[in-house]
C-alpha positions as a Markdown table, in Angstrom:
| # | Residue | x | y | z |
|---|---|---|---|---|
| 1 | Met | 7.9 | -6.6 | -2.4 |
| 2 | Lys | 5.1 | -4.0 | -2.5 |
| 3 | Ile | 1.8 | -5.5 | -1.4 |
| 4 | Ala | -1.7 | -3.9 | -1.2 |
| 5 | Phe | -4.7 | -5.1 | 0.7 |
| 6 | Val | -8.0 | -3.8 | -0.7 |
| 7 | Gly | -11.7 | -4.5 | -0.3 |
| 8 | Lys | -14.9 | -3.0 | 0.7 |
| 9 | Gly | -15.4 | -1.4 | 4.1 |
| 10 | Gly | -15.9 | -4.1 | 6.7 |
| 11 | Ser | -14.4 | -6.9 | 4.6 |
| 12 | Gly | -11.6 | -7.5 | 7.0 |
| 13 | Lys | -8.8 | -6.0 | 4.9 |
| 14 | Thr | -7.2 | -4.2 | 7.8 |
| 15 | Thr | -7.2 | -7.3 | 9.9 |
| 16 | Leu | -5.7 | -9.3 | 7.1 |
| 17 | Ser | -3.1 | -6.6 | 6.5 |
| 18 | Ser | -2.1 | -6.7 | 10.2 |
| 19 | Leu | -1.9 | -10.5 | 10.2 |
| 20 | Phe | 0.3 | -10.5 | 7.1 |
| 21 | Val | 2.6 | -7.9 | 8.6 |
| 22 | Arg | 3.0 | -9.9 | 11.8 |
| 23 | His | 3.7 | -13.0 | 9.7 |
| 24 | Val | 6.6 | -11.5 | 7.7 |
| 25 | Val | 8.0 | -9.7 | 10.8 |
| 26 | Ala | 7.9 | -13.1 | 12.6 |
| 27 | Ala | 10.0 | -14.5 | 9.8 |
| 28 | Gly | 12.6 | -11.8 | 10.3 |
| 29 | Ala | 11.9 | -9.8 | 7.2 |
| 30 | Pro | 12.2 | -6.0 | 7.2 |
| 31 | Val | 8.7 | -4.4 | 6.8 |
| 32 | Val | 7.3 | -1.0 | 6.2 |
| 33 | Ala | 3.5 | -0.9 | 6.9 |
| 34 | Ile | 1.4 | 2.0 | 5.5 |
| 35 | Asp | -2.1 | 2.8 | 6.6 |
| 36 | Ala | -3.6 | 4.5 | 3.5 |
| 37 | Asp | -7.2 | 4.0 | 4.6 |
| 38 | Ile | -8.9 | 7.2 | 5.7 |
| 39 | Asn | -10.4 | 5.4 | 8.7 |
| 40 | Gln | -6.8 | 4.6 | 10.1 |
| 41 | His | -7.3 | 1.3 | 11.9 |
| 42 | Leu | -4.0 | -0.4 | 11.1 |
| 43 | Gly | -2.2 | 0.9 | 14.1 |
| 44 | Pro | -4.7 | -0.5 | 16.6 |
| 45 | Ala | -4.7 | -3.8 | 14.6 |
| 46 | Leu | -0.9 | -3.9 | 15.2 |
| 47 | Gly | -1.4 | -3.5 | 18.9 |
| 48 | Leu | -1.2 | 0.2 | 19.5 |
| 49 | Glu | -3.6 | 1.9 | 21.9 |
| 50 | Glu | -6.0 | 4.3 | 20.3 |
| 51 | Ala | -4.2 | 7.3 | 21.7 |
| 52 | Glu | -0.8 | 6.0 | 20.4 |
| 53 | Ala | -2.3 | 5.5 | 17.0 |
| 54 | Ala | -3.9 | 8.9 | 16.9 |
| 55 | Ala | -0.5 | 10.5 | 17.7 |
| 56 | Leu | 1.3 | 8.9 | 14.8 |
| 57 | Pro | 2.7 | 11.6 | 12.4 |
| 58 | Ala | 0.6 | 11.9 | 9.3 |
| 59 | Met | 2.3 | 11.7 | 5.9 |
| 60 | Gly | -0.3 | 14.0 | 4.4 |
| 61 | Glu | 0.8 | 16.7 | 6.8 |
| 62 | Arg | 4.4 | 16.3 | 5.9 |
| 63 | Leu | 4.2 | 16.5 | 2.2 |
| 64 | Pro | 6.6 | 19.5 | 1.9 |
| 65 | Leu | 9.3 | 17.5 | 3.7 |
| 66 | Ile | 8.7 | 14.4 | 1.6 |
| 67 | Lys | 8.8 | 16.4 | -1.6 |
| 68 | Asn | 12.0 | 18.2 | -0.7 |
| 69 | His | 13.7 | 15.0 | 0.2 |
| 70 | Leu | 12.6 | 13.1 | -2.9 |
| 71 | Arg | 13.3 | 15.9 | -5.3 |
| 72 | Gly | 17.0 | 15.8 | -4.5 |
| 73 | Ser | 19.0 | 17.5 | -7.3 |
| 74 | Asn | 16.7 | 16.4 | -10.1 |
| 75 | Pro | 17.1 | 19.3 | -12.6 |
| 76 | Arg | 13.7 | 18.6 | -14.1 |
| 77 | Ile | 11.8 | 19.6 | -11.0 |
| 78 | Ala | 12.0 | 23.4 | -10.5 |
| 79 | Ser | 10.7 | 23.3 | -6.9 |
| 80 | Ala | 9.0 | 21.0 | -4.4 |
| 81 | Glu | 5.9 | 23.0 | -5.0 |
| 82 | Thr | 5.6 | 21.8 | -8.5 |
| 83 | Met | 5.7 | 18.1 | -7.4 |
| 84 | Ile | 2.3 | 16.3 | -7.4 |
| 85 | Lys | 1.4 | 12.8 | -6.3 |
| 86 | Thr | 2.3 | 11.2 | -9.6 |
| 87 | Thr | 5.7 | 13.0 | -10.1 |
| 88 | Pro | 8.1 | 10.3 | -11.3 |
| 89 | Pro | 11.7 | 10.2 | -10.2 |
| 90 | Gly | 14.6 | 11.0 | -12.6 |
| 91 | Arg | 18.3 | 11.4 | -12.5 |
| 92 | Gly | 19.2 | 13.3 | -9.4 |
| 93 | Ser | 16.1 | 12.3 | -7.5 |
| 94 | Arg | 16.5 | 10.8 | -4.0 |
| 95 | Leu | 15.1 | 7.3 | -3.8 |
| 96 | Val | 14.0 | 5.5 | -0.6 |
| 97 | Arg | 14.8 | 1.9 | 0.4 |
| 98 | Val | 13.1 | -0.4 | 2.9 |
| 99 | Arg | 16.0 | -0.9 | 5.3 |
| 100 | Glu | 17.7 | 2.5 | 5.2 |
| 101 | Pro | 17.4 | 5.5 | 7.6 |
| 102 | Asn | 16.2 | 8.7 | 5.8 |
| 103 | Pro | 14.4 | 11.9 | 6.7 |
| 104 | Val | 11.1 | 10.6 | 5.4 |
| 105 | Tyr | 11.2 | 7.7 | 7.9 |
| 106 | Asp | 12.4 | 10.0 | 10.6 |
| 107 | Ala | 9.5 | 12.3 | 10.1 |
| 108 | Cys | 6.7 | 9.9 | 9.2 |
| 109 | Ala | 7.5 | 6.4 | 10.5 |
| 110 | Arg | 7.4 | 5.0 | 14.0 |
| 111 | Pro | 8.6 | 1.5 | 15.1 |
| 112 | Val | 6.0 | -0.9 | 16.4 |
| 113 | Glu | 7.2 | -3.9 | 18.3 |
| 114 | Leu | 5.7 | -7.2 | 17.3 |
| 115 | Asp | 6.6 | -10.5 | 19.1 |
| 116 | Gly | 10.3 | -9.7 | 19.2 |
| 117 | Gly | 10.4 | -8.0 | 15.8 |
| 118 | Ala | 9.5 | -4.6 | 14.7 |
| 119 | Val | 7.7 | -2.9 | 11.8 |
| 120 | Arg | 8.0 | 0.7 | 10.5 |
| 121 | Leu | 4.5 | 2.1 | 10.6 |
| 122 | Met | 3.4 | 5.1 | 8.5 |
| 123 | Val | 0.0 | 6.6 | 8.2 |
| 124 | Thr | -1.6 | 9.0 | 5.7 |
| 125 | Gly | -3.6 | 10.7 | 8.4 |
| 126 | Pro | -7.4 | 10.7 | 8.8 |
| 127 | Phe | -9.9 | 12.5 | 6.7 |
| 128 | Thr | -11.5 | 15.0 | 9.1 |
| 129 | Asp | -14.3 | 17.5 | 9.0 |
| 130 | Ala | -11.7 | 20.3 | 8.5 |
| 131 | Asp | -11.0 | 18.7 | 5.1 |
| 132 | Leu | -14.6 | 19.2 | 3.8 |
| 133 | Gly | -14.8 | 21.8 | 1.1 |
| 134 | Val | -11.0 | 22.4 | 1.4 |
| 135 | Ala | -9.2 | 19.2 | 0.4 |
| 136 | Cys | -9.9 | 15.7 | -0.8 |
| 137 | Tyr | -8.4 | 12.7 | 1.0 |
| 138 | His | -6.8 | 11.8 | -2.3 |
| 139 | Ser | -4.3 | 14.5 | -1.4 |
| 140 | Lys | -3.4 | 12.5 | 1.6 |
| 141 | Thr | -3.1 | 9.2 | -0.1 |
| 142 | Gly | -1.1 | 11.1 | -2.7 |
| 143 | Ala | 1.8 | 11.1 | -0.2 |
| 144 | Val | 1.8 | 7.3 | -0.4 |
| 145 | Glu | 1.9 | 7.3 | -4.1 |
| 146 | Leu | 4.8 | 9.8 | -4.2 |
| 147 | Phe | 6.6 | 7.6 | -1.7 |
| 148 | Leu | 6.1 | 4.4 | -3.7 |
| 149 | Asn | 7.1 | 6.2 | -7.0 |
| 150 | His | 10.5 | 6.8 | -5.4 |
| 151 | Leu | 10.9 | 3.4 | -3.6 |
| 152 | Val | 13.4 | 0.8 | -4.5 |
| 153 | Asp | 12.8 | -2.6 | -2.8 |
| 154 | Gly | 14.2 | -6.0 | -3.2 |
| 155 | Pro | 13.2 | -9.6 | -2.5 |
| 156 | Asp | 12.5 | -10.5 | 1.2 |
| 157 | Glu | 11.7 | -6.8 | 1.8 |
| 158 | Tyr | 8.1 | -5.9 | 2.3 |
| 159 | Val | 6.0 | -2.7 | 2.0 |
| 160 | Val | 2.5 | -3.6 | 3.0 |
| 161 | Val | -0.3 | -1.0 | 2.3 |
| 162 | Asp | -3.8 | -1.1 | 3.8 |
| 163 | Met | -5.6 | 0.7 | 1.1 |
| 164 | Thr | -8.7 | 2.9 | 1.3 |
| 165 | Ala | -12.0 | 1.0 | 1.0 |
| 166 | Gly | -13.6 | 0.4 | -2.4 |
| 167 | Ser | -12.0 | 1.4 | -5.7 |
| 168 | Asp | -10.8 | 4.9 | -4.9 |
| 169 | Ser | -7.2 | 4.1 | -5.7 |
| 170 | Phe | -8.1 | 4.3 | -9.4 |
| 171 | Ala | -8.4 | 8.0 | -9.1 |
| 172 | Ser | -4.6 | 8.0 | -9.9 |
| 173 | Gly | -2.0 | 5.4 | -10.7 |
| 174 | Leu | -1.7 | 4.1 | -7.1 |
| 175 | Phe | -3.2 | 0.7 | -8.0 |
| 176 | Thr | -0.3 | 0.0 | -10.4 |
| 177 | Arg | 2.4 | 0.5 | -7.8 |
| 178 | Phe | 2.2 | -3.0 | -6.3 |
| 179 | Asp | 3.8 | -6.4 | -7.1 |
| 180 | Met | 0.7 | -8.1 | -5.6 |
| 181 | Thr | -2.8 | -6.9 | -4.7 |
| 182 | Phe | -4.8 | -9.0 | -2.3 |
| 183 | Leu | -8.5 | -8.3 | -2.5 |
| 184 | Val | -10.3 | -9.3 | 0.7 |
| 185 | Ala | -13.9 | -10.4 | -0.1 |
| 186 | Glu | -16.7 | -11.8 | 2.0 |
| 187 | Pro | -18.9 | -14.5 | 0.5 |
| 188 | Thr | -21.7 | -12.0 | -0.4 |
| 189 | Arg | -22.7 | -10.1 | -3.5 |
| 190 | Lys | -21.5 | -6.9 | -2.0 |
| 191 | Gly | -18.3 | -8.6 | -1.0 |
| 192 | Val | -17.4 | -9.5 | -4.5 |
| 193 | Ser | -18.5 | -6.2 | -6.2 |
| 194 | Val | -15.2 | -4.5 | -5.5 |
| 195 | Tyr | -13.4 | -7.5 | -7.0 |
| 196 | Arg | -15.2 | -6.9 | -10.3 |
| 197 | Gln | -14.3 | -3.3 | -10.3 |
| 198 | Tyr | -10.6 | -4.0 | -9.6 |
| 199 | Lys | -10.5 | -6.8 | -12.1 |
| 200 | Glu | -11.9 | -4.5 | -14.8 |
| 201 | Tyr | -9.5 | -1.6 | -14.1 |
| 202 | Ala | -6.5 | -3.7 | -13.4 |
| 203 | His | -6.7 | -5.9 | -16.5 |
| 204 | Asp | -5.1 | -3.4 | -18.9 |
| 205 | Phe | -2.2 | -2.7 | -16.6 |
| 206 | Gly | -1.0 | -6.2 | -15.8 |
| 207 | Val | -1.8 | -5.8 | -12.1 |
| 208 | Ala | -1.4 | -9.1 | -10.2 |
| 209 | Leu | -4.6 | -9.6 | -8.3 |
| 210 | Lys | -5.7 | -12.5 | -6.0 |
| 211 | Val | -8.7 | -12.8 | -3.8 |
| 212 | Val | -8.7 | -13.7 | -0.1 |
| 213 | Gly | -12.0 | -15.1 | 1.0 |
| 214 | Asn | -12.8 | -13.8 | 4.5 |
| 215 | Lys | -15.4 | -14.9 | 7.0 |
| 216 | Val | -15.9 | -18.2 | 5.2 |
| 217 | Gln | -17.9 | -20.5 | 7.5 |
| 218 | Ala | -19.2 | -23.3 | 5.4 |
| 219 | Gln | -18.8 | -25.1 | 2.0 |
| 220 | Asp | -21.6 | -23.0 | 0.6 |
| 221 | Asp | -19.6 | -19.8 | 1.3 |
| 222 | Leu | -16.6 | -21.4 | -0.5 |
| 223 | Asp | -18.7 | -22.5 | -3.5 |
| 224 | Phe | -20.1 | -19.0 | -3.8 |
| 225 | Leu | -16.7 | -17.3 | -3.9 |
| 226 | Arg | -15.4 | -19.9 | -6.4 |
| 227 | Ser | -18.3 | -19.3 | -8.7 |
| 228 | Glu | -17.9 | -15.5 | -8.5 |
| 229 | Val | -14.1 | -15.1 | -8.7 |
| 230 | Gly | -12.9 | -18.3 | -10.2 |
| 231 | Asp | -9.2 | -19.0 | -10.3 |
| 232 | Asp | -8.4 | -15.6 | -8.7 |
| 233 | Leu | -9.5 | -17.1 | -5.3 |
| 234 | Leu | -6.2 | -17.8 | -3.7 |
| 235 | Val | -7.1 | -18.8 | -0.1 |
| 236 | Thr | -9.9 | -18.4 | 2.5 |
| 237 | Val | -9.8 | -17.4 | 6.1 |
| 238 | Gly | -12.4 | -18.5 | 8.7 |
| 239 | His | -13.2 | -17.6 | 12.3 |
| 240 | Ser | -10.2 | -16.9 | 14.5 |
| 241 | Asp | -10.2 | -16.9 | 18.3 |
| 242 | Trp | -6.7 | -15.2 | 18.0 |
| 243 | Val | -8.2 | -12.3 | 16.0 |
| 244 | Arg | -11.1 | -12.0 | 18.5 |
| 245 | Ala | -8.6 | -11.7 | 21.4 |
| 246 | Met | -6.5 | -9.2 | 19.4 |
| 247 | Glu | -9.6 | -7.1 | 18.7 |
| 248 | Lys | -10.2 | -7.0 | 22.5 |
| 249 | Gly | -6.6 | -5.7 | 23.0 |
| 250 | Arg | -5.3 | -9.0 | 24.4 |
| 251 | Pro | -3.6 | -10.8 | 21.5 |
| 252 | Pro | -1.8 | -14.0 | 22.4 |
| 253 | Arg | 1.7 | -14.8 | 21.1 |
| 254 | Phe | 1.5 | -14.8 | 17.3 |
| 255 | Asp | 2.8 | -18.3 | 17.1 |
| 256 | Leu | -0.5 | -19.4 | 18.7 |
| 257 | Leu | -2.5 | -18.3 | 15.6 |
| 258 | Glu | -4.6 | -21.1 | 14.4 |
| 259 | Glu | -2.8 | -23.5 | 12.1 |
| 260 | Ala | -5.2 | -23.1 | 9.2 |
| 261 | Asn | -4.9 | -19.3 | 9.3 |
| 262 | Ala | -1.1 | -19.4 | 9.7 |
| 263 | His | -1.0 | -21.6 | 6.6 |
| 264 | Ala | -3.2 | -19.1 | 4.7 |
| 265 | Leu | -0.7 | -16.3 | 5.6 |
| 266 | His | 2.1 | -18.5 | 4.3 |
| 267 | Thr | 0.2 | -18.9 | 1.1 |
| 268 | Leu | -0.2 | -15.2 | 0.7 |
| 269 | Arg | 3.6 | -14.6 | 1.2 |
| 270 | Thr | 4.4 | -17.4 | -1.3 |
| 271 | Ala | 2.1 | -15.8 | -3.9 |
| 272 | Ala | 3.6 | -12.3 | -3.3 |
| 273 | Asp | 7.2 | -13.6 | -3.5 |
| 274 | Ala | 6.5 | -15.4 | -6.8 |
| 275 | Thr | 5.8 | -12.0 | -8.5 |
| 276 | Tyr | 9.4 | -10.9 | -8.0 |
| 277 | Gly | 10.6 | -12.7 | -11.0 |
| 278 | Leu | 7.9 | -11.1 | -13.1 |
| 279 | Arg | 9.0 | -7.5 | -12.4 |
| 280 | Asp | 9.4 | -5.3 | -15.4 |
| 281 | Pro | 11.1 | -2.0 | -14.4 |
| 282 | Glu | 10.5 | -0.5 | -17.8 |
| 283 | Arg | 6.7 | -1.2 | -17.7 |
| 284 | Tyr | 6.6 | 0.0 | -14.1 |
| 285 | Thr | 8.2 | 3.3 | -15.0 |
| 286 | Arg | 6.1 | 3.6 | -18.2 |
| 287 | Gln | 2.9 | 3.3 | -16.2 |
| 288 | Met | 4.2 | 5.8 | -13.7 |
| 289 | Val | 4.8 | 8.3 | -16.5 |
| 290 | His | 1.4 | 7.5 | -18.1 |
| 291 | Phe | -0.6 | 8.5 | -15.0 |
| 292 | His | 1.6 | 11.5 | -14.4 |
| 293 | Leu | 0.9 | 12.9 | -17.8 |
| 294 | Lys | -2.8 | 12.3 | -17.3 |
| 295 | Asn | -2.8 | 14.1 | -14.0 |
| 296 | Ala | -0.7 | 16.9 | -15.4 |
| 297 | Glu | -3.1 | 17.5 | -18.2 |
| 298 | Ala | -6.3 | 17.1 | -16.1 |
| 299 | Trp | -5.3 | 19.4 | -13.2 |
| 300 | Gly | -1.6 | 19.4 | -12.3 |
| 301 | Asn | -0.4 | 22.0 | -14.8 |
| 302 | Glu | -3.1 | 24.4 | -13.9 |
| 303 | Arg | -2.6 | 23.8 | -10.1 |
| 304 | Thr | 1.1 | 24.4 | -10.2 |
| 305 | Gly | 1.5 | 26.8 | -13.1 |
| 306 | Ala | 4.1 | 24.6 | -14.6 |
| 307 | Asp | 4.4 | 22.2 | -17.5 |
| 308 | Leu | 4.6 | 19.0 | -15.5 |
| 309 | Ala | 5.3 | 16.9 | -18.6 |
| 310 | Ala | 8.8 | 18.4 | -18.5 |
| 311 | Gln | 9.4 | 16.5 | -15.2 |
| 312 | Val | 9.6 | 13.2 | -17.1 |
| 313 | Asp | 13.2 | 12.0 | -17.6 |
| 314 | Pro | 13.0 | 9.8 | -20.7 |
| 315 | Glu | 16.4 | 8.2 | -19.9 |
| 316 | Phe | 15.4 | 7.1 | -16.4 |
| 317 | Val | 14.1 | 3.6 | -15.4 |
| 318 | Leu | 13.3 | 2.8 | -11.8 |
| 319 | Gly | 14.9 | -0.5 | -10.8 |
| 320 | Glu | 17.0 | -2.0 | -8.0 |
| 321 | Glu | 20.2 | -1.2 | -9.8 |
| 322 | Val | 19.6 | 2.6 | -9.7 |
| 323 | Ala | 22.4 | 4.3 | -7.8 |
| 324 | Ala | 21.6 | 6.9 | -5.1 |
| 325 | Pro | 22.6 | 10.5 | -5.9 |
| 326 | Ala | 25.8 | 11.8 | -4.4 |
């Protein structure tokens, strides 16, 4: 299952992402966690020291390797240099799976131990002063989109992405790559403003969206969220001494998380799992192609000097039954 956590800066989406990762790892499920936020806080939230988190290999800096691997023997892609963030797979492309070893994981993922389990952690890399005037951080999150475009995942497998704050994922088709999007919102007007943006953009693409109310302290907070987001409000999370200890670098055992918050995480997983039966591989592939053609026309053809529409394989549908290339 591919799951995104989104929300405005400071909403608590990274904290909720890390708690959800811990929850599914504790249940014994294989998990790939991706920090696609330019502020790069997921590693510390999963228990890494700041120096360890800073040393994680950046996907954005390994795009040539990622492209070369995913390209495989796809005859429609003349070279890795002509691949852009929306390039879809086709016959001959190499696909990636959650449980497998592959060169992308070797280069970009690092295991993080969590209460007897482990998660593969990948990061886009931070947006630095060196990028100003040279590159946009969308080129870094583009590595995540390319990875997800070539990902085949099944039930009880989880790819959890801590997204960049706000609505920046709408700059491409990244927001359509998930089975479930959890929008973390505080009970304030600013807290629900990103929800309205997501709801508007996501409506036409059938994106499953649920709101997680965070920092809810009283009935008035709950009433406010219900009045603003209606039935999209899935669950709320309140104060957590466990989280406070984690933020100090001294997390207790995860099974000591407060019962109410543990129940909230269970509710999130149940909601995400329920989307599996709603998967539509043809629509998923069609949306991928739609955004690729838009990006090709807007900038990709000029940037690469190639007709990127020719990369689309009309006979290919990305689904669990797709065989790996020889």
